[in-house]
C-alpha positions in Angstrom: 122.2 -80.7 -24.6 119.9 -78.6 -22.4 117.5 -80.8 -20.4 113.9 -80.1 -21.4 111.6 -79.0 -18.6 107.9 -79.5 -18.3 105.2 -77.0 -17.6 101.9 -77.8 -16.0 98.6 -76.5 -17.6 98.2 -74.3 -14.5 101.7 -72.8 -14.9 101.0 -72.2 -18.6 97.8 -70.2 -17.7 99.8 -68.3 -15.1 102.5 -67.4 -17.6 100.1 -66.2 -20.2 98.0 -64.2 -17.8 101.1 -62.6 -16.3 101.9 -61.2 -19.8 104.7 -63.5 -20.8 104.9 -63.8 -24.6 104.9 -67.6 -24.6 104.3 -69.6 -27.8 102.1 -72.8 -27.9 103.3 -75.4 -30.3 100.8 -78.2 -30.9 102.5 -81.2 -32.5 99.3 -83.2 -33.2 97.9 -83.9 -36.6 96.1 -80.8 -37.9 92.7 -82.5 -37.9 93.0 -83.0 -34.2 92.7 -79.3 -33.7 89.0 -79.6 -34.5 88.5 -81.4 -31.1 90.1 -78.4 -29.2 93.3 -76.5 -28.8 95.1 -74.3 -26.4 93.6 -71.0 -27.5 94.7 -68.7 -24.7 97.5 -67.2 -26.7 97.1 -64.9 -29.7 96.9 -66.7 -33.1 100.3 -65.5 -34.1 101.8 -67.3 -31.1 99.9 -70.6 -31.8 101.7 -73.0 -34.1 100.7 -76.5 -35.4 103.5 -78.6 -36.8 103.5 -82.4 -36.6 106.1 -83.8 -34.2 107.7 -86.0 -36.8 108.5 -83.0 -39.0 110.0 -81.1 -36.1 112.2 -84.0 -35.1 113.5 -84.0 -38.7 114.2 -80.3 -39.0 113.7 -78.5 -35.7 112.2 -75.4 -37.4 108.8 -74.6 -35.9 108.7 -71.1 -37.4 109.2 -69.5 -34.0 112.0 -67.1 -33.2 115.0 -69.0 -31.7 115.3 -68.4 -28.0 111.5 -68.0 -27.5 109.6 -69.7 -24.7 107.6 -72.5 -26.2 105.0 -74.8 -24.6 104.9 -78.0 -26.6 101.6 -80.0 -26.4 100.4 -83.3 -27.8 97.6 -85.6 -26.9 99.0 -87.1 -23.7 102.3 -85.5 -23.1 104.6 -88.1 -24.6 105.5 -86.9 -28.1 105.7 -83.4 -26.7 108.5 -84.4 -24.4 110.6 -85.6 -27.2 110.0 -82.6 -29.4 110.7 -80.2 -26.5 114.0 -81.9 -25.8 114.9 -81.6 -29.4 114.0 -78.0 -29.6 115.9 -77.2 -26.4 119.0 -78.6 -28.0 118.5 -76.1 -30.8 118.3 -73.0 -28.7 114.6 -72.8 -27.7 113.3 -72.5 -24.1 111.0 -75.5 -24.8 108.8 -77.1 -22.2 106.4 -80.0 -22.6 102.8 -79.5 -21.3 102.4 -82.1 -18.6 99.6 -84.6 -19.6 99.0 -83.0 -23.0 95.6 -82.0 -24.2 94.0 -84.6 -21.9 95.2 -82.7 -18.9 94.5 -79.3 -20.4 90.9 -80.3 -21.0 90.5 -81.1 -17.3 92.3 -78.1 -15.9 90.3 -75.9 -13.5 91.7 -72.5 -12.4 90.3 -71.0 -9.1 89.9 -67.2 -9.0 88.7 -65.3 -5.9 85.8 -62.9 -6.5 84.9 -60.0 -4.3 82.5 -61.5 -1.7 79.6 -59.5 -0.2 79.5 -59.3 3.7 77.3 -62.3 4.1 80.0 -64.5 2.4 83.5 -65.2 3.6 84.6 -66.4 0.1 83.2 -66.4 -3.4 85.3 -68.4 -5.8 85.0 -68.7 -9.6 86.4 -72.0 -10.9 87.3 -71.7 -14.6 87.6 -74.8 -16.7 89.6 -72.9 -19.2 89.6 -75.4 -22.1 85.8 -75.4 -22.2 85.1 -71.8 -21.2 83.0 -73.2 -18.4 82.6 -71.7 -15.0 81.5 -73.1 -11.6 81.3 -71.5 -8.2 82.2 -72.1 -4.6 80.5 -70.1 -1.9 81.6 -70.2 1.8 79.9 -68.5 4.7 80.1 -69.2 8.5 81.9 -72.5 8.0 79.5 -73.8 5.4 80.0 -74.2 1.7 77.8 -74.4 -1.4 78.9 -75.4 -4.9 77.2 -74.5 -8.2 77.8 -76.0 -11.7 80.8 -78.2 -11.0 82.3 -80.3 -13.8 83.0 -84.0 -13.3 86.5 -83.1 -12.1 85.7 -81.9 -8.6 89.1 -81.9 -7.0 89.5 -78.1 -7.2 86.1 -77.7 -5.5 86.9 -80.1 -2.7 90.4 -78.5 -2.3 88.8 -75.1 -2.0 86.6 -76.0 1.0 89.5 -75.3 3.4 87.7 -76.9 6.3 84.3 -75.6 5.5 81.4 -78.1 5.5 79.7 -78.7 2.2 76.0 -78.3 2.7 74.7 -78.4 -0.9 75.5 -78.8 -4.6 73.5 -77.4 -7.5 73.3 -77.3 -11.2 71.7 -74.2 -12.7 70.4 -76.5 -15.4 71.1 -79.9 -17.0 74.2 -79.1 -19.0 74.6 -80.2 -22.6 78.3 -79.3 -23.3 80.0 -81.0 -20.3 79.3 -83.8 -17.9 78.3 -82.5 -14.5 80.0 -83.6 -11.3 77.1 -82.3 -9.2 75.2 -85.4 -8.2 78.5 -87.4 -7.6 79.9 -84.6 -5.4 76.7 -84.3 -3.4 76.5 -88.1 -2.9 80.2 -88.2 -1.8 79.4 -85.6 1.0 75.9 -86.9 1.7 74.3 -83.5 1.0 71.4 -82.4 -1.3 71.9 -82.1 -5.1 69.6 -79.3 -6.3 68.0 -79.3 -9.8 64.8 -77.9 -11.1 62.5 -80.8 -11.9 61.8 -79.6 -15.5 65.5 -80.3 -16.2 65.3 -83.9 -15.0 63.5 -84.8 -18.2 65.1 -85.6 -21.5 63.9 -82.7 -23.7 64.0 -84.6 -27.0 61.4 -87.3 -26.1 60.2 -86.5 -22.6 61.9 -89.5 -21.0 62.2 -89.0 -17.2 65.7 -88.9 -15.8 67.1 -91.4 -13.4 69.2 -89.3 -11.0 68.9 -88.5 -7.4 68.2 -84.8 -6.8 66.3 -82.4 -4.5 63.8 -80.4 -6.6 64.0 -76.6 -6.4 61.6 -74.1 -7.9 61.5 -70.4 -8.3 61.0 -68.5 -5.0 62.8 -71.0 -2.8 65.5 -69.8 -0.4 68.6 -71.8 0.6 70.8 -71.0 3.6 74.6 -71.2 3.5 76.0 -69.9 6.8 75.0 -66.2 7.0 73.9 -66.1 3.4 70.6 -66.7 1.7 70.4 -67.8 -1.9 67.2 -67.1 -3.7 66.2 -69.6 -6.5 64.9 -67.6 -9.5 63.3 -69.6 -12.3 64.9 -68.3 -15.5 63.8 -70.7 -18.3 64.6 -70.3 -22.0 67.9 -72.0 -22.5 66.3 -75.0 -20.8 62.8 -75.4 -19.3 64.3 -75.8 -15.8 67.1 -73.2 -15.9 67.4 -71.4 -12.6 69.6 -68.5 -11.3 71.0 -68.4 -7.8 70.7 -64.9 -6.5 72.5 -63.6 -3.4 70.4 -60.5 -2.6 71.4 -57.5 -4.7 75.1 -58.5 -4.7 75.3 -61.1 -7.5 73.4 -63.7 -9.5 74.8 -67.0 -10.7 72.9 -67.1 -14.0 74.1 -70.4 -15.5 73.4 -70.4 -19.2 70.5 -68.0 -18.9 72.5 -64.8 -19.2 76.2 -64.4 -20.2 78.4 -61.4 -20.1 78.2 -61.0 -23.9 75.1 -63.0 -25.0 72.3 -65.3 -23.9 71.9 -69.0 -23.6 70.8 -70.5 -26.9 67.1 -71.7 -26.9 67.6 -74.1 -29.8 69.3 -77.0 -28.0 66.1 -78.8 -27.0 64.4 -78.8 -30.4 61.8 -76.2 -29.4 63.4 -73.0 -30.7 60.3 -70.9 -31.3 58.7 -71.9 -28.0 61.8 -71.4 -25.9 62.7 -68.1 -27.6 59.5 -66.6 -26.3 60.2 -68.0 -22.8 63.8 -66.7 -22.8 62.6 -63.2 -23.8 60.2 -63.2 -20.9 62.9 -64.4 -18.5 65.2 -61.6 -19.6 62.3 -59.0 -19.4 61.7 -60.0 -15.7 65.4 -59.9 -14.8 65.7 -56.4 -16.3 62.5 -55.3 -14.4 63.3 -57.0 -11.0 67.1 -56.9 -10.7 69.1 -53.8 -9.8 71.5 -52.6 -12.5 74.3 -53.0 -10.0 73.9 -56.7 -9.5 76.9 -58.7 -10.6 76.2 -61.3 -13.3 78.3 -64.5 -13.0 77.5 -67.0 -15.7 78.4 -70.6 -16.3 80.2 -70.0 -19.6 82.1 -67.4 -21.6 82.9 -67.3 -25.2 86.4 -65.7 -25.4 89.0 -63.7 -23.4 87.1 -60.5 -24.4 84.6 -61.3 -21.7 87.2 -61.3 -19.0 87.8 -58.5 -16.6 91.3 -57.1 -15.9 91.8 -59.8 -13.2 90.8 -62.5 -15.6 87.5 -63.3 -13.9 84.3 -63.3 -15.9 81.4 -61.2 -14.8 80.0 -57.7 -14.7 77.2 -55.5 -13.5 73.9 -56.0 -15.2 73.7 -52.4 -16.3 77.2 -52.3 -17.6 77.8 -55.6 -19.5 77.9 -55.2 -23.3 75.2 -57.6 -24.3 73.3 -57.0 -27.5 70.3 -59.4 -27.0 69.8 -58.2 -23.4 69.1 -54.7 -24.7 66.4 -55.8 -27.2 63.0 -54.8 -25.7 60.8 -56.0 -28.6 59.8 -59.7 -28.7 59.7 -59.7 -32.5 63.2 -58.2 -32.9 64.5 -60.6 -30.2 63.1 -63.6 -32.1 64.6 -62.4 -35.3 68.0 -62.0 -33.6 67.7 -65.6 -32.3 66.6 -67.0 -35.7 69.6 -65.4 -37.4 72.0 -67.2 -35.1 70.4 -70.5 -34.1 71.3 -73.6 -36.0 73.5 -76.7 -35.7 75.1 -77.6 -32.5 77.5 -80.6 -31.6 75.8 -84.0 -31.9 77.4 -84.9 -28.6 75.2 -82.5 -26.7 72.2 -84.8 -26.9 74.2 -87.6 -25.4 75.8 -85.4 -22.7 72.3 -84.2 -21.7 71.2 -87.9 -21.3 74.3 -88.6 -19.2 73.6 -85.6 -16.9 70.1 -86.8 -16.1 71.2 -90.4 -15.4 69.9 -92.1 -18.6 73.4 -93.1 -19.7 76.9 -93.6 -18.2 80.2 -93.5 -19.9 83.9 -94.3 -19.2 86.3 -91.4 -18.8 87.9 -91.9 -22.2 84.5 -91.6 -24.0 83.6 -88.7 -21.7 86.8 -86.8 -22.8 85.8 -87.2 -26.4 82.2 -86.1 -25.9 83.4 -82.9 -24.0 86.2 -82.0 -26.4 86.3 -78.4 -27.7 84.9 -75.1 -26.2 81.3 -74.7 -25.3 78.7 -73.6 -27.9 76.0 -72.6 -25.4 75.8 -68.9 -26.3 74.4 -67.4 -29.5 76.9 -65.1 -31.3 
């Protein structure tokens, strides 16, 4: 019998992005797919068959000889299924750590850095469609929107000294690693004070942070980051702008949409605020400035090199092009609605009002982000 191999989540991403026609076989119960699945392959190459069925018949409905990445919850059942399929002529590999590992995987991608930066790195938490950033200049580093798994960020420092960590806003779809990373390196954690308040009842947060407001400038080596207050998705949403080169827009502005203004229970009020933030950005920012958001909805928002971003004047973004406040409000109303119940609790965790164990955090964060309106 051929010995089954294993494939790490990172190698699986590499295989898919290199153009390999790999199949993903999820051997969990079908209802578990609602909590998230590996969706980086086309639907026709994603398969869901329970492991017990495959062990009995070894027919996953995949052409024999195909390369198959087998995934389960933790990587145990998938090893048995992969070994069984390998004995029947498949190139089967078990995804190391299963969906638990997949949900934590962060892929680092180098972006083109302007002259004032030595490196600009986009860190893609691919299961969530969540993006964070590492900026390095003159031996100093700055991190924006990190998840609670910060190893990729610390590994990317490469000798640079971390001088600050920031969240563009208090996230609702994932638990931030910002405050913990800043505390570990004894550097400031930046957040707008309007986002250190629980939006549903006004309870003040209980986290340690350095307040930033629109108009402030932060130095990182040779670079200057301007803080631009861009509320609407949240009251304290900010953008970190590096001159005319790029803007880290958080959930204010995505490549294909805008951050939903209905997560705080103030849809009508925040819709008006969001429209004004977009109006100011279109007025004040050059069309050539690169937009680098904190989320993306699908692979359609990726560039040819798999990064996510684009020039303000070139991104295909329907709500960004709406210049009438009434039409913009109608566009929002047609799409706003229910969002995951976990978002309220995650928001509370991110401003220090709750704490959770990793296992509970994994459950709260499961599935892709729903921060953009479609």
